[in-house]
C-alpha positions as CSV (number, residue, x, y, z in Angstrom):
1,M,0.0,0.0,0.0
2,R,1.3,3.4,-0.9
3,F,0.9,6.4,1.5
4,S,1.2,10.0,0.5
5,F,1.8,12.8,3.1
6,I,1.1,16.4,2.2
7,L,3.0,19.3,3.8
8,F,2.3,22.9,4.3
9,V,5.0,25.2,5.6
10,I,4.3,28.4,7.5
11,I,7.5,30.5,7.9
12,L,7.2,33.4,10.2
13,V,9.5,36.4,9.3
14,T,9.9,39.4,11.5
15,N,10.0,43.0,10.2
16,Q,13.1,44.6,8.7
17,I,14.8,41.4,7.8
18,Q,18.4,41.7,6.7
19,A,19.6,38.1,7.2
20,F,17.3,35.0,7.4
21,E,17.9,32.4,10.1
22,I,15.7,29.4,10.8
23,E,14.8,29.5,14.5
24,W,12.6,26.4,15.0
25,E,10.3,24.0,13.2
26,H,6.8,22.6,14.0
27,V,5.7,19.4,12.1
28,F,2.2,18.1,11.3
29,D,0.8,15.0,9.7
30,N,-1.8,15.0,7.0
31,D,-2.9,12.2,4.7
32,D,-5.4,14.2,2.5
33,N,-4.7,14.6,-1.2
34,L,-4.3,18.3,-1.0
35,K,-3.5,20.7,-3.8
36,Q,-3.6,24.5,-3.9
37,M,-3.2,26.0,-0.4
38,H,-4.0,29.6,0.6
39,F,-3.9,31.2,4.0
40,L,-4.3,34.4,6.1
41,Q,-3.8,35.4,9.7
42,T,-6.8,35.5,12.0
43,A,-7.7,38.3,14.6
44,D,-6.2,36.2,17.4
45,N,-2.9,35.8,15.5
46,G,-3.7,32.3,14.4
47,F,-3.9,31.0,10.9
48,L,-6.8,30.1,8.6
49,I,-5.8,27.8,5.7
50,S,-7.8,26.6,2.7
51,F,-6.9,23.4,0.7
52,H,-8.2,22.1,-2.5
53,I,-8.8,18.3,-2.1
54,E,-8.8,16.1,-5.2
55,G,-11.7,13.7,-5.1
56,G,-10.3,11.2,-7.6
57,D,-12.1,9.6,-10.5
58,D,-15.4,8.9,-8.8
59,N,-15.7,11.8,-6.3
60,N,-16.1,15.5,-6.7
61,D,-13.3,17.7,-5.4
62,S,-13.9,19.7,-2.3
63,I,-12.3,22.4,-0.2
64,L,-10.9,21.8,3.3
65,F,-10.5,24.7,5.8
66,K,-8.4,24.5,8.9
67,Q,-8.0,27.2,11.6
68,Y,-5.0,27.1,14.0
69,S,-4.3,29.1,17.1
70,S,-1.2,31.2,17.5
71,N,0.6,28.2,19.1
72,F,-0.5,26.0,16.2
73,E,-3.2,24.0,17.9
74,L,-6.1,23.0,15.5
75,I,-9.2,24.9,16.5
76,W,-11.6,23.6,13.8
77,E,-11.6,22.1,10.3
78,R,-14.4,21.9,7.8
79,N,-14.6,20.0,4.5
80,W,-17.1,21.6,2.1
81,N,-18.2,20.4,-1.3
82,L,-19.4,23.8,-2.3
83,Y,-21.4,22.7,-5.4
84,P,-22.1,19.0,-5.4
85,E,-22.7,18.8,-9.2
86,L,-19.4,20.4,-10.0
87,S,-15.7,20.0,-9.3
88,V,-13.2,22.6,-8.1
89,R,-10.6,22.8,-10.9
90,S,-7.1,22.7,-9.5
91,R,-5.3,24.5,-12.3
92,Y,-7.1,27.8,-11.5
93,L,-6.2,29.8,-8.4
94,N,-8.6,30.6,-5.5
95,K,-8.2,33.7,-3.3
96,L,-8.8,33.6,0.5
97,V,-9.6,37.1,1.8
98,N,-10.5,39.0,5.1
99,L,-13.8,40.7,5.0
100,P,-14.4,44.2,6.6
101,D,-16.9,42.7,9.2
102,G,-14.2,40.2,10.5
103,N,-15.5,37.2,8.5
104,Y,-13.8,35.5,5.6
105,A,-14.4,34.6,2.0
106,L,-12.9,32.2,-0.5
107,V,-13.3,33.4,-4.1
108,G,-12.4,30.9,-6.8
109,N,-13.4,28.8,-9.8
110,I,-15.5,25.7,-10.2
111,C,-16.2,23.8,-13.4
112,P,-18.6,21.1,-14.6
113,D,-15.8,18.5,-15.0
114,L,-12.0,18.4,-15.1
115,D,-12.0,18.4,-18.9
116,A,-14.2,21.6,-19.2
117,D,-12.7,24.6,-20.9
118,E,-14.9,27.1,-18.9
119,C,-15.1,27.5,-15.2
120,D,-17.8,29.2,-13.1
121,I,-16.8,31.7,-10.4
122,F,-17.9,31.3,-6.7
123,I,-17.8,33.3,-3.5
124,F,-18.1,31.4,-0.3
125,E,-18.3,33.4,3.0
126,F,-17.9,32.0,6.5
127,N,-17.3,33.2,10.0
128,D,-14.4,32.7,12.5
129,D,-16.1,29.5,13.9
130,G,-16.2,27.9,10.4
131,D,-20.0,28.4,10.0
132,S,-21.2,29.0,6.4
133,L,-22.7,32.5,5.9
134,A,-23.3,32.8,2.1
135,Y,-22.5,31.1,-1.2
136,Y,-22.7,32.9,-4.6
137,H,-22.3,31.1,-7.9
138,Y,-21.8,32.8,-11.2
139,E,-22.1,30.7,-14.4
140,S,-19.5,31.0,-17.1
141,D,-21.6,32.6,-19.8
142,V,-19.1,35.4,-20.3
143,F,-15.9,34.3,-18.6
144,T,-13.5,31.3,-18.5
145,A,-11.9,31.7,-15.1
146,M,-11.0,34.1,-12.3
147,T,-7.4,35.3,-11.9
148,S,-7.6,37.6,-8.8
149,A,-10.0,39.4,-6.5
150,V,-10.2,41.9,-3.6
151,A,-12.8,42.5,-0.9
152,L,-14.2,46.0,-0.7
153,E,-15.1,48.1,2.4
154,D,-18.8,48.0,1.5
155,G,-18.8,44.2,1.7
156,G,-18.6,43.7,-2.0
157,Y,-15.9,42.4,-4.3
158,M,-13.9,43.4,-7.4
159,I,-13.0,40.3,-9.5
160,V,-10.7,40.0,-12.5
161,A,-11.6,37.2,-14.9
162,Y,-11.0,36.3,-18.5
163,E,-12.6,34.6,-21.4
164,T,-10.6,32.6,-24.0
165,R,-11.4,33.5,-27.6
166,D,-9.6,30.6,-29.3
167,Q,-9.0,26.9,-28.7
168,N,-5.3,27.5,-27.8
169,H,-6.2,29.9,-24.9
170,W,-3.7,32.5,-26.2
171,D,-6.3,35.1,-27.2
172,K,-8.0,36.2,-23.9
173,E,-10.5,38.9,-23.1
174,Y,-10.2,40.3,-19.6
175,I,-13.2,41.3,-17.6
176,A,-13.6,43.3,-14.4
177,I,-16.6,42.2,-12.3
178,R,-18.1,44.4,-9.5
179,V,-20.1,42.4,-7.0
180,D,-22.1,44.1,-4.2
181,S,-22.5,43.0,-0.5
182,E,-25.5,40.8,-1.4
183,G,-23.6,38.9,-4.1
184,E,-25.3,40.6,-7.0
185,I,-23.2,41.6,-10.0
186,V,-23.4,45.4,-10.3
187,W,-21.5,45.5,-13.6
188,Q,-19.0,43.5,-15.7
189,E,-16.8,45.3,-18.2
190,T,-14.2,44.2,-20.7
191,M,-10.8,45.7,-19.9
192,Q,-9.4,44.6,-23.3
193,R,-9.7,47.9,-25.1
194,P,-7.7,48.6,-27.1
195,L,-4.9,46.0,-26.6
196,P,-4.9,42.4,-27.9
197,Q,-3.6,39.3,-26.2
198,L,-3.7,40.8,-22.7
199,E,-3.3,38.9,-19.4
200,F,-3.8,40.3,-15.9
201,D,-2.3,38.4,-12.9
202,D,-3.0,40.7,-9.9
203,I,-5.3,43.5,-8.6
204,I,-5.0,45.9,-5.7
205,I,-7.0,48.8,-4.3
206,A,-5.2,52.1,-4.7
207,D,-5.2,54.7,-1.9
208,D,-7.8,56.8,-3.8
209,G,-10.3,53.9,-3.9
210,S,-9.6,53.1,-7.6
211,F,-8.1,49.8,-8.7
212,I,-4.7,48.8,-10.3
213,I,-4.2,45.6,-12.2
214,G,-1.0,44.3,-13.6
215,G,0.0,41.7,-16.2
216,E,1.4,41.5,-19.7
217,V,0.4,42.4,-23.2
218,Y,1.7,41.0,-26.5
219,I,3.0,43.6,-28.9
220,T,3.5,42.7,-32.6
221,S,5.0,46.0,-33.8
222,P,7.8,46.9,-34.2
223,S,8.8,43.5,-32.8
224,H,6.9,40.5,-31.4
225,L,7.5,40.9,-27.6
226,Y,5.6,40.8,-24.3
227,R,5.5,44.0,-22.3
228,G,4.5,44.6,-18.7
229,L,1.2,46.3,-18.5
230,V,-0.5,48.2,-15.6
231,M,-4.0,49.6,-15.8
232,K,-5.9,51.8,-13.4
233,F,-9.7,52.1,-13.3
234,D,-12.4,53.5,-11.0
235,I,-15.3,51.9,-9.2
236,E,-17.5,52.5,-12.2
237,S,-15.1,50.6,-14.6
238,N,-13.8,53.8,-16.2
239,I,-10.1,53.4,-17.3
240,I,-8.1,56.2,-15.7
241,W,-4.8,55.3,-17.4
242,Q,-2.9,52.3,-18.8
243,Q,0.9,52.1,-19.1
244,M,3.4,49.7,-20.6
245,Y,6.7,49.1,-18.9
246,E,9.6,47.3,-20.6
247,I,13.2,46.3,-20.9
248,P,14.1,47.0,-24.5
249,N,14.1,44.0,-26.9
250,I,13.2,41.5,-24.1
251,D,9.9,39.8,-23.1
252,C,8.6,41.2,-19.8
253,N,5.8,40.1,-17.5
254,I,4.3,41.6,-14.3
255,N,3.0,39.1,-11.6
256,R,2.3,41.3,-8.5
257,I,1.4,44.9,-7.7
258,L,2.1,46.6,-4.3
259,N,1.3,50.0,-2.7
260,L,4.7,51.5,-1.7
261,D,3.2,54.6,-0.1
262,S,0.3,57.0,-0.6
263,E,1.5,58.1,-4.0
264,N,3.7,55.4,-5.5
265,Y,3.4,51.7,-6.4
266,S,5.6,48.8,-7.5
267,A,5.3,46.0,-9.9
268,I,7.2,42.8,-9.5
269,G,7.7,40.3,-12.4
270,Y,10.3,38.8,-14.6
271,F,11.9,39.3,-18.0
272,G,13.9,37.3,-20.6
273,E,13.6,33.8,-22.0
274,Y,12.9,30.9,-19.7
275,P,14.3,30.7,-17.1
276,Y,13.8,34.3,-16.3
277,W,15.3,37.1,-14.2
278,L,13.4,39.1,-11.5
279,W,12.2,42.5,-12.5
280,F,11.2,45.6,-10.4
281,V,9.3,48.6,-11.6
282,S,8.0,51.5,-9.4
283,F,5.6,54.1,-10.7
284,S,3.6,57.1,-9.5
285,E,-0.2,57.3,-9.0
286,D,-0.4,58.7,-12.5
287,G,1.6,55.7,-14.0
288,E,4.9,57.6,-14.5
289,E,7.8,55.2,-14.4
290,L,10.2,55.9,-11.5
291,V,12.5,52.9,-11.3
292,N,13.0,50.0,-13.8
293,K,15.7,47.4,-12.9
294,Q,16.7,43.8,-12.5
295,I,16.5,42.6,-8.9
296,T,18.9,39.7,-8.6
297,N,21.1,37.4,-10.7
298,Y,19.2,34.2,-10.0
299,E,17.2,32.6,-12.7
300,I,13.5,32.2,-11.6
301,N,10.3,30.6,-12.9
302,Y,7.6,32.7,-11.3
303,V,6.9,35.3,-8.5
304,W,4.4,33.7,-6.0
305,N,3.7,36.7,-3.9
306,C,5.2,39.8,-2.4
307,I,4.3,42.0,0.6
308,K,5.4,45.3,2.0
309,F,6.7,46.1,5.5
310,E,6.0,49.3,7.4
311,N,9.4,50.6,6.7
312,G,8.7,50.4,3.0
313,D,10.8,47.3,2.3
314,V,9.3,44.6,0.1
315,L,9.6,40.9,0.7
316,L,9.0,38.6,-2.3
317,L,8.8,34.9,-2.8
318,A,9.7,33.3,-6.1
319,S,10.6,29.9,-7.5
320,V,14.3,29.7,-8.5
321,D,15.5,27.5,-11.2
322,D,19.3,28.0,-11.6
323,T,20.6,24.5,-12.0
324,D,23.9,25.7,-13.4
325,A,24.6,27.4,-10.1
326,G,23.2,24.5,-8.1
327,Q,20.1,26.4,-7.0
328,D,16.6,24.9,-7.5
329,G,13.7,25.6,-5.2
330,S,12.2,28.8,-3.8
331,I,13.9,32.1,-2.9
332,L,12.9,34.7,-0.4
333,I,14.2,38.2,-1.2
334,Q,14.0,41.5,0.6
335,I,14.3,44.7,-1.4
336,N,13.9,48.4,-0.6
337,E,11.7,50.9,-2.3
338,A,14.3,51.6,-4.9
339,G,14.4,47.9,-5.9
340,D,17.8,47.3,-4.3
341,S,18.2,43.7,-3.0
342,L,19.0,43.7,0.7
343,D,19.1,39.9,1.5
344,S,17.9,36.6,0.4
345,Y,17.3,33.0,1.6
346,I,17.1,30.0,-0.8
347,F,15.0,27.0,0.2
348,P,16.1,24.0,-1.8
349,Y,13.5,22.1,-3.8
350,D,12.8,19.5,-1.1
351,S,12.6,22.1,1.6
352,L,10.1,24.4,0.0
353,H,8.6,22.9,-3.2
354,N,8.3,25.5,-6.0
355,S,4.7,24.8,-6.8
356,P,1.3,26.6,-6.6
357,H,1.1,25.4,-2.9
358,I,3.2,28.4,-1.9
359,D,1.7,31.6,-0.4
360,L,3.1,34.7,1.4
361,I,1.2,37.0,3.7
362,T,1.9,39.8,6.3
363,T,1.3,39.1,10.0
364,S,0.0,41.3,12.8
365,D,3.4,41.7,14.3
366,G,4.7,43.4,11.2
367,G,6.4,40.3,9.9
368,A,5.4,37.7,7.3
369,A,4.5,34.1,6.9
370,I,5.1,31.6,4.1
371,L,2.8,28.6,3.3
372,G,4.3,25.8,1.2
373,D,5.1,22.1,1.0
374,K,8.2,20.1,1.7
375,N,9.4,16.7,0.4
376,L,10.9,14.5,3.1
377,S,11.6,11.5,0.9
378,D,15.2,10.4,0.1
379,D,13.8,8.4,-2.8
380,E,13.9,10.5,-6.0
381,R,11.2,8.2,-7.6
382,R,8.7,8.9,-4.8
383,S,7.7,12.1,-3.0
384,R,6.7,12.0,0.7
385,F,5.2,15.2,2.1
386,R,4.5,16.3,5.6
387,E,3.2,19.5,7.1
388,I,5.7,21.8,8.8
389,I,5.9,25.3,10.3
390,I,9.3,26.9,10.2
391,K,10.2,30.1,12.3
392,I,12.7,32.4,10.8
393,A,14.5,35.0,13.0
394,P,16.2,38.2,11.9
395,E,20.0,38.9,12.3
396,D,22.1,42.0,11.7
397,N,20.0,44.8,10.2
398,D,23.1,46.6,8.8
399,V,24.3,43.8,6.5
400,I,24.0,44.2,2.8
401,D,24.3,40.9,0.9
402,E,27.0,41.4,-1.7
403,R,25.4,38.7,-3.9
404,W,22.8,41.3,-4.9
405,Y,25.0,44.3,-5.3
406,I,25.1,45.6,-8.9
407,P,28.2,47.8,-9.6
408,E,28.4,51.2,-11.3
409,S,30.3,49.8,-14.3
410,A,31.5,46.5,-15.6
411,C,34.1,44.8,-13.4
412,L,36.1,41.6,-13.4
413,H,36.4,39.8,-10.1
414,P,39.5,37.8,-9.0
415,A,39.7,34.3,-10.3
416,F,39.5,31.5,-7.8
417,P,41.6,29.5,-7.1
418,N,44.7,31.4,-8.2
419,P,47.3,30.0,-8.7
420,F,45.4,26.9,-10.0
421,N,46.3,23.4,-11.2
422,S,43.8,22.5,-14.0
423,S,40.7,24.8,-13.8
424,T,39.7,28.1,-12.2
425,T,36.4,30.1,-11.9
426,I,36.2,33.5,-13.4
427,S,33.4,35.9,-12.6
428,Y,32.5,39.3,-14.0
429,E,29.7,41.7,-13.2
430,L,27.7,44.2,-15.3
431,N,25.7,47.2,-14.3
432,E,23.5,47.0,-17.4
433,M,22.9,44.8,-20.4
434,M,25.8,45.1,-22.9
435,N,27.9,43.1,-25.3
436,V,31.0,41.5,-23.7
437,E,33.9,39.3,-24.5
438,V,35.9,37.4,-21.9
439,A,39.1,35.8,-23.3
440,V,42.3,34.3,-22.1
441,F,45.7,35.4,-23.5
442,D,49.2,34.0,-23.0
443,W,52.3,35.9,-21.9
444,N,53.0,36.9,-25.5
445,G,49.5,38.3,-26.0
446,Q,48.3,35.5,-28.2
447,L,44.7,34.5,-27.8
448,V,44.3,31.1,-26.0
449,E,40.5,30.8,-25.6
450,V,37.3,32.9,-25.7
451,L,35.3,32.0,-22.6
452,D,32.2,34.1,-23.1
453,Q,30.9,36.4,-25.8
454,G,27.7,38.3,-26.8
455,E,25.0,40.4,-25.2
456,K,24.6,39.7,-21.4
457,V,22.2,41.0,-18.8
458,A,23.1,43.1,-15.8
459,G,24.5,41.2,-12.8
460,K,27.1,38.6,-12.0
461,H,28.3,35.9,-14.4
462,Y,30.4,32.9,-13.7
463,L,32.8,31.1,-16.1
464,T,35.2,28.1,-15.8
465,W,38.4,28.0,-17.6
466,N,39.5,24.4,-18.1
467,A,43.3,24.7,-18.8
468,E,44.1,21.0,-19.2
469,G,45.8,21.5,-22.6
470,A,47.7,24.7,-21.6
471,A,51.3,24.8,-20.4
472,S,52.3,26.0,-16.9
473,G,52.8,29.8,-16.7
474,V,51.2,33.2,-16.5
475,Y,48.0,34.0,-18.4
476,F,45.8,37.0,-18.7
477,V,42.0,37.1,-18.5
478,R,40.5,40.1,-20.2
479,L,36.9,41.4,-20.0
480,S,36.1,43.7,-22.9
481,T,33.0,45.9,-23.5
482,S,32.4,48.9,-25.7
483,S,33.6,51.2,-22.8
484,V,35.7,49.1,-20.4
485,K,38.6,46.7,-20.6
486,K,39.6,44.9,-17.5
487,T,42.5,42.4,-17.2
488,Q,43.8,40.2,-14.4
489,K,46.8,37.8,-14.2
490,V,46.3,34.1,-13.4
491,L,49.0,31.5,-12.7
492,L,48.7,27.9,-14.0
493,V,50.9,25.5,-12.0
494,R,51.4,21.9,-13.0
């Protein structure tokens, strides 16, 4: 008999983190076939968690809610099949939100069967004791699925959904849906105009009561590229402005939007070809671009979520996929309002699985918490998951992690080891995207080998010179750009 154990991870992070240190762990057992997990903090500093449970071939899927106290004791759990005739479709995200009256709601997607192309939207409201308060179901006559939602002060909701217009799901029409406190749709408006192939991933409420959504748009002229797109609209669906942000000649996508302060906002996303690089853009309340830069040098797949601390710093969680550097898993990064990286912590693949099970929220003490899953199996052919809570403590607030420092100009770092016997690692760093050449020359100035060449992104790059066929002696490594030439001496000793 095969057993599967599912894990969720809650990682508590205190405010103004500059170095991440795991303080303690708390482990749970669970044998449910859990999928997407979302959570938030309750009024008594506990945690409310929602799980999508796969029902298998013969049973409908359902949603499991669990509420824990601040010391992680289970207070209650409820398993609801919200609509017996339908299944909850796992590939579409749900959103767990706090309501203004102290209750909770889960906004998500349900569909007739797992092979359906369209999903209905539901809103399920319940109280702090787990009692059902209301359930609203909206049939998919004009939309395919929900992508994000926010709860409004008047007890209503603003939902972003889309409808696919071709069989390949590439051509999508995005719709904003205003729902009142009684669950009635006040209006639903297409946000497509006038841009084709648009995709929105996130929505926030701006300080003036309007709404900001972020995503990507496909531009065919002058070149076929994706651009980051942010749109602002009011409570009556009127578009106030829409703005594209870009890194020239590279695909860009915005995953998350944040309020930085009363006048400025930030967009977090990625750019480049898969695997991607993290991207930070800040803009004013009028959409004017303020900062546009790369965040780190790690290659990533997706930005799961990001939050803001009271001091203005932003904490983001992304999946990292940098197998060349031996990094594969999830990465937690703290940046300031200018997009400068302050510190990071990488969770290896088995410690925090880079899957849709991951979530990140703020906590009442000004810190943060991560929800995820962890594989405890030593067998690569079989995964074994368990539930675990990990506490992370802060360290020195004055430390700046040099791994995230981007220099003012191109620079060549010392080779290591040097002297060396057969191979040495050479690293160089760029302050912006540029054409480079890194080459090795002998004592007479003759070219020995070109180690790297072409257009490279900003950040640190690592190379290995394998000198097995070279004779002992002094060699010179040269970094060349259009404006800089840097050379260093290395000694090969047999």
